[in-house]
N, C-alpha and C positions, 0 to 999 in steps of 0.2 A: 650417528648420535644427533639428537635434536639440538636446535639452537639454544634453548634455555638450559639444557643439560651441559652443553659445551661451555656456556657462560659461567655456570655454577662451578664446573670443574676448573676453569681458568682462575676463578676467584679463590678457590681453595688450594691451588698449587702454591708451593713456596716461592717467595720472591727472592731472587739472588741478591747477594750483598753487592752494593755499587762502590767500586773503587777501594783502594787500600785504606783510606781514613775510616770508612765504615767497618771494614774487616778488623782493623786494629782496635776500634772501640768495642766491637763484638768480642774479640779475644780478651780484652781487659775485663769486660763484664763477666765473661766466663771464668776467668782466673779468680776474680774477687768472689764469685759465688762458690766455687770449689774451696777456696781458702776459708770462707766462713763455715762451710760444711765440715771441713777437717778440724778447724778450731773448736766448733761446737762439740764434736765427738771427743776431742782431746779433753775438753772441760768435763764432759759427762763421765768419761772413763777414769778421771782423776778423783772422783768422789768416793766416799766410803759407802760400801753397800752392806745392807742388812741381809745376811745370807739366807735366813729362814724365809723371809718374805720373797726374796728372789727365787728360791727353790719352789715355793708354791706358785709363783707367777709362771715360771717356765713349765712346771708340771701341768698347770691348768691350760696353758697355751698348747702344749704338745699332746694332751690327752683329752681334755673336756671339749675343746673346740672341734677337733676332728670327729669325736664321737657324736656331737650334736649335728654336724654336717652330714655324716653318714646316716644318722637317723632320719633327717629330713629327706635325703635322697631316697632311702628305702620307703618312706611314706609316699612320696610322689610316684615311685615305681609301682607300689601297691594300688594307688588310684588308677594308674595306667592299665594295670592288669585287670582290674574290676570293670572299668568303664571303656577301655579301648583308647585308641589315639584320638586326640582332639583334632577334628578336621575342619572346624569352623566355629563361629561363635554360637552360643546357646540360642535356641529358638524360643522366642517369647511371643506372647499375645500382644500385638501392636495396638489393639483397640484399648484405649484407656477408659474402662467402664467403671472401675472402682478404685478409690484411693487407698492409702495404707491403713486407714481406720475402717475400711469396709463400706464407706459411704458411696452411694451411686454418684457418678460424675455426669453432669449435664453441661455440654459445651458445644459451640459451633467453632471447631478448631480452624476452619478456613477463615472465618471472620476475625478470630483472635490473632492469627498470624499477621494480619494487616493492621491491627489496633496498636496504638502507641501506649494505651493504658488498659490493663486487664483488671477487672473487679472480680474478686472471689468471695462468694457468700455461702454460708452454710444454712440451708433451709430444712430443718428437721433432720432427716437422714440422707439428704442430698447435698452435694457440693455443686454450686452453680457458678460457671465462669461466664462473664459478660464483657463485651467490649465497652470500655468507658470513654469519656471525653478526652480531648487533647489538653495536656497540661501546658501552660505558657512557660517559656524559657525565662528564668529570672537570674539576673547577674547580682551576686552578693558582694557587698563591701562592708568592711568593719568601720563603724563611725566613731568609736572611742576605744581607748585601751581597756581590755577586760579587767574588771575588778573581781567580784565574786562569781558572776555569771557573764558569759559573753553577750555583747549587744551587737546586733547586726541589722542592717536595713537593706531593702532591695533598691537597686539603682532605679531611678525614675524611668520606667518603660511601661508600655501598655500592659495592663493586667497584673502589674507588680503589686504586692502587698507588703506592708512593713512588718518586720519580725523583731520582737524584743525578748531577749532572754531565752531564745530557742523555741518559743511557741508562736504560732501564727495568729494574727488578730484580724 
């Protein structure tokens, strides 16, 4: 077994109770939990039941739910018989040449992977992906209690712009 696997197994194993005070507390919590469970069922069983509604509920639970489950299993068995066993994920074309709307995609994906900003433009029937500039990091602080619209301003830092009412100026 590898070291990370052994460490994960050690973390997931149960920790033993330390000493009689912890065991006593554990036993008390267990007794209270079971007591609440029994009290709740006693309270539920003491209520008046509407027999017709309860009959329909039990019938639905015993007939309709198993019927739906069996139908779903038979549906999946039919798919298995038609297509055979699934031995891996579906094969797809990994070249992203067209988008969902059928537009041709033009992009340098290697450059986009390194870009911090990606600009996407639609030019006629083409979708063009370009690496954009680097956006400055702006720390936001609220300058007054919001009335009708929130007012915020950028903390004074290089490249910071002031924002009032949610729109940049």
